[in-house]
Structure formats: C-alpha cells, structure tokens
C-alpha angles and dihedrals in degrees: 000000000000091000091053090052092051092048092049090049092050091049092050093051092045092052094052109106126235116259114266123248090258092052092049091046093051092048092049091046091052092049092048093048091049092050091046091051090049091050091048090053091049092050093047092057113095114245117241113236118206 
C-alpha cells in the first residue's frame, strides 16, 4: 500500500508541466522588485555616526 502511494505521488509530480516562460518571468520580476524595494528602504535610512 505504501509503495503504491509513493508511485502515485511520483507519477503526479512527473506529470506536472514546467512553468512557462511568462510564469518564470513574472516570478523573477516579483523577486527583483521586492529586493529593489528592500534595498531602497535600506538606503533611505539615515546612517548612525559614532
């Protein structure tokens, strides 16, 4: 029974299609925009001088 579950799980993951170019592009764009916003926030903070 356990072996059948593992085989079924492997088949389901193998049948899943790769993301399209547009999906990969959108994901990368979101990640880049999030990192850019984070960097902008870091640069906007005043630096403490000791």
